KERO-141138 format. One line per 8 residues: number of its first residue (from 0); for each residue x, y, z of N, C-alpha, C, O. Coordinates in steps of 0.02 Angstrom, whole numbers, padded with zeros to 5 digits. Each point is the difference from the previous one (the first is absolute). Layout:
NUM> X:Y:Z:X:Y:Z:X:Y:Z:X:Y:Z ~ ...
//
This chain:
0> 00216:-00534:-00880:-00050:00006:00043:00043:00029:00082:00056:-00018:00018 ~ -00100:00063:00018:00029:00024:00060:-00062:-00002:00037:-00049:00033:-00020 ~ 00045:-00071:00074:-00038:-00018:00043:00000:00061:00088:00049:00015:00034 ~ -00128:00008:-00021:00008:00018:00057:-00060:-00015:00050:-00052:-00015:-00029 ~ 00050:00017:00074:-00042:-00036:00024:-00024:00081:00063:00042:00028:00035 ~ -00084:-00017:-00038:-00021:00062:00060:-00059:-00018:00056:-00032:-00052:-00002 ~ 00020:00107:00057:-00045:-00026:00020:00021:-00026:00072:-00045:-00009:00042 ~ 00148:-00011:-00016:00003:-00033:00042:-00008:00064:00038:-00004:00058:-00020
8> 00003:-00095:00104:-00019:00050:00056:00024:-00057:00061:00000:00032:00052 ~ 00016:-00085:-00041:00050:-00003:00058:00066:-00029:-00038:00015:00012:-00059 ~ 00023:-00059:00111:00085:-00017:-00006:-00050:-00069:-00020:-00019:-00007:-00058 ~ 00008:-00023:00088:-00042:-00066:-00023:-00016:00001:-00074:00029:-00031:-00044 ~ -00059:00055:00040:-00035:00016:-00097:00062:00015:-00038:-00004:-00018:-00059 ~ 00063:00048:00077:00073:00022:-00039:00018:-00054:-00022:00023:-00012:-00056 ~ -00034:-00034:00113:00042:-00047:-00014:-00015:-00066:-00010:00028:-00055:00002 ~ -00095:00084:-00016:-00020:-00085:-00041:00005:00034:-00099:00025:-00023:-00051
16> -00058:00075:00064:00001:00038:-00077:00084:-00011:-00011:00014:-00020:-00056 ~ 00036:00028:00095:00072:-00008:-00028:00016:-00063:-00043:00025:-00003:-00056 ~ -00050:-00053:00102:00007:-00073:-00005:-00030:-00015:-00105:00007:-00047:-00040 ~ -00032:00101:00036:-00013:00018:-00066:00048:00017:-00073:-00014:-00004:-00060 ~ 00069:00024:00095:00033:00040:-00042:-00022:00046:-00043:00003:-00010:-00061 ~ -00032:00076:00094:00001:00053:-00025:00033:00047:-00041:00060:-00012:-00008 ~ -00084:00066:-00022:00038:00038:-00035:-00008:00037:00068:00046:-00017:00037 ~ -00087:00060:-00010:-00029:00054:00042:-00031:-00008:00019:-00040:-00040:-00025
24> 00028:00065:00080:-00075:-00007:00068:-00025:00084:-00001:00027:00054:-00002 ~ -00071:-00071:00003:-00039:00065:00002:-00034:00007:00073:-00050:-00033:00013 ~ 00071:00067:00022:-00047:00065:00061:-00041:00051:-00018:00012:00051:-00034 ~ -00080:-00075:00067:-00039:00045:-00024:-00006:00055:00054:-00036:-00023:00045 ~ 00055:00083:-00030:-00011:00066:00039:-00012:00059:-00039:00017:00021:-00055 ~ -00048:-00002:00099:-00020:00092:-00001:-00055:-00013:-00080:00011:-00003:-00060 ~ -00053:00000:00091:-00081:-00022:-00029:-00031:00048:00001:00022:00049:00031 ~ -00088:-00045:-00066:-00032:00068:00002:-00067:-00033:00021:-00047:00033:00022
32> 00046:-00109:-00029:-00089:-00015:00020:00011:-00078:00026:00041:-00029:-00036 ~ -00056:00004:00069:-00016:-00044:00046:00023:-00053:-00037:-00021:-00014:-00056 ~ 00075:-00023:00092:00026:-00076:-00031:00025:-00032:00023:00049:00020:00031 ~ -00063:-00076:-00031:00014:-00063:00044:00081:-00019:00011:00016:-00025:00053 ~ 00033:00037:-00105:00060:-00023:-00018:00061:00083:00037:00061:00010:00003 ~ -00122:00027:00016:00071:00087:-00008:00026:-00035:00108:-00028:-00016:00053 ~ 00068:00020:-00071:00072:00011:00046:00019:00083:00015:-00013:00046:-00038 ~ 00050:-00040:00112:00028:00069:-00002:00062:00011:-00005:00032:-00046:00025
40> -00003:00081:-00044:00071:00016:-00016:00036:-00038:00020:00035:-00043:-00026 ~ -00046:00068:00104:00040:-00062:00038:00036:-00069:-00010:00055:-00027:-00008 ~ -00138:00011:00016:00000:-00076:-00047:00026:-00006:-00035:00047:-00038:00012 ~ -00049:00067:-00081:00037:-00011:-00079:00061:00016:00019:00040:-00042:-00022 ~ -00006:00094:00059:00072:00014:00004:00031:-00078:00045:00053:-00026:-00018 ~ -00101:-00010:00084:00023:-00063:00038:00004:-00067:-00057:00040:-00047:-00001 ~ -00097:00061:-00042:00015:-00064:-00055:00035:-00012:-00043:00019:-00055:-00021 ~ -00005:00124:-00004:00030:-00003:-00056:00093:00007:00021:00047:-00005:-00040
48> -00043:00015:00094:00080:-00050:00041:00009:-00066:-00024:00050:-00032:-00017 ~ -00118:00018:00019:00009:-00094:-00004:-00007:-00028:-00065:-00012:-00056:-00021 ~ 00027:00121:-00011:-00005:-00046:-00106:00090:00010:00000:00041:00040:00021 ~ -00041:-00107:-00059:00067:-00008:-00011:00033:00036:-00064:-00030:00034:-00040 ~ 00079:-00046:00041:00026:00046:-00087:-00016:-00049:-00055:-00011:-00061:00003 ~ 00012:00089:-00038:-00030:-00002:-00070:-00092:00012:-00025:-00019:00011:-00058 ~ -00033:-00018:00132:-00050:00000:-00005:00001:00071:00024:00029:00019:00050 ~ -00076:00033:-00107:-00004:00061:00022:-00059:00025:00042:-00048:00008:-00037
56> 00034:00009:00104:-00036:00044:00017:-00059:00039:-00035:00017:00022:-00055 ~ -00079:-00008:00071:-00028:00034:-00042:-00071:00034:00035:-00055:-00025:00009 ~ 00078:00082:00005:-00054:00049:00044:-00069:00029:-00061:00008:00042:-00043 ~ -00063:-00075:00056:-00067:00009:-00026:-00027:00036:00033:-00017:-00009:00059 ~ 00008:00059:-00095:-00056:00054:00035:-00044:00056:-00070:00011:00017:-00058 ~ -00076:-00006:00120:-00030:00058:-00060:00023:00065:00004:-00016:00037:-00046 ~ 00055:-00012:00096:00007:00053:00027:00028:00072:-00066:00057:-00016:-00018 ~ -00070:00054:-00002:00001:00041:-00043:00057:00052:-00001:00034:00018:-00047
64> -00033:00011:00139:00017:00075:-00005:00088:-00036:-00009:00016:-00059:00003 ~ 00016:00105:-00011:00073:-00007:00012:00010:00016:00033:00061:00002:00000 ~ -00085:00024:00054:00036:00009:00080:-00018:-00045:00023:00052:-00014:00031 ~ -00108:-00050:-00011:-00023:-00051:00005:00018:-00043:-00021:-00017:-00045:00038 ~ 00060:00015:-00100:00033:-00036:-00052:00097:00008:00051:00037:-00048:00009 ~ -00028:00089:00003:00067:00009:00020:-00012:-00021:00069:00020:-00057:00006 ~ -00040:00075:00038:-00010:00003:00068:-00018:-00060:00018:00019:-00015:00057 ~ -00062:-00041:-00100:-00013:-00064:00012:00085:-00030:-00025:00032:-00033:00041
72> -00006:00047:-00100:00046:-00047:-00045:00047:00010:00064:00011:-00050:00034 ~ 00019:00115:-00013:00038:00004:00055:-00028:-00032:00065:00043:-00029:00034 ~ -00096:00029:-00014:00008:-00058:00036:-00024:-00069:00010:-00005:-00021:00058 ~ -00009:-00014:-00107:00010:-00058:-00046:00071:-00018:00025:00018:-00033:00048 ~ 00024:00070:-00103:00053:-00022:-00036:-00001:-00047:-00060:00054:-00024:-00017 ~ -00103:00009:-00014:-00010:-00014:-00048:00022:00028:-00054:00016:00057:00017 ~ -00006:-00064:-00072:00029:00057:-00052:-00056:-00019:-00083:-00015:00035:-00048 ~ 00003:-00090:00062:-00025:-00027:-00064:-00089:00012:00010:-00030:-00042:00034
80> 00001:00085:-00056:-00088:00011:00007:-00013:00009:-00070:00029:00025:-00048 ~ -00094:-00060:00062:-00058:-00007:-00014:-00044:00040:00012:-00032:-00001:00053 ~ 00014:00069:-00131:-00043:00018:00030:-00052:-00037:-00032:00005:-00028:-00055 ~ -00071:00030:00105:-00097:-00041:-00013:-00046:00051:00003:-00015:00042:00042 ~ -00005:-00060:-00105:-00083:00060:-00014:00018:00054:-00027:00056:00013:-00021 ~ -00123:00033:00020:00040:00062:-00059:00046:00045:00023:-00006:00030:00053 ~ 00055:-00023:-00094:00059:00037:00012:00015:00037:-00061:00027:-00022:-00051 ~ -00054:00097:00067:00025:00041:-00062:00076:00022:-00004:00035:00026:00043
88> -00022:-00040:-00094:00094:00025:-00020:-00016:00075:00027:00045:00043:00000
//
């Protein structure tokens, strides 16, 4: 079983989550509705730099436009992406 913990917004939260030895950590960014856990691409980039090797940072987003997705991936530098919501192939 693999475990991903999502909704991390601060470095303090990230440290607490990493103490539980997850396989991945999720940063919610690029949402299409109000979300208390959403952070900016700049914050995702900063926090992902503090994720140790062998823990995968994951960009969790509601974006559906390829252009918006690529822009957010480039800005965050997080290469594992979880598309959340109604996404058509």
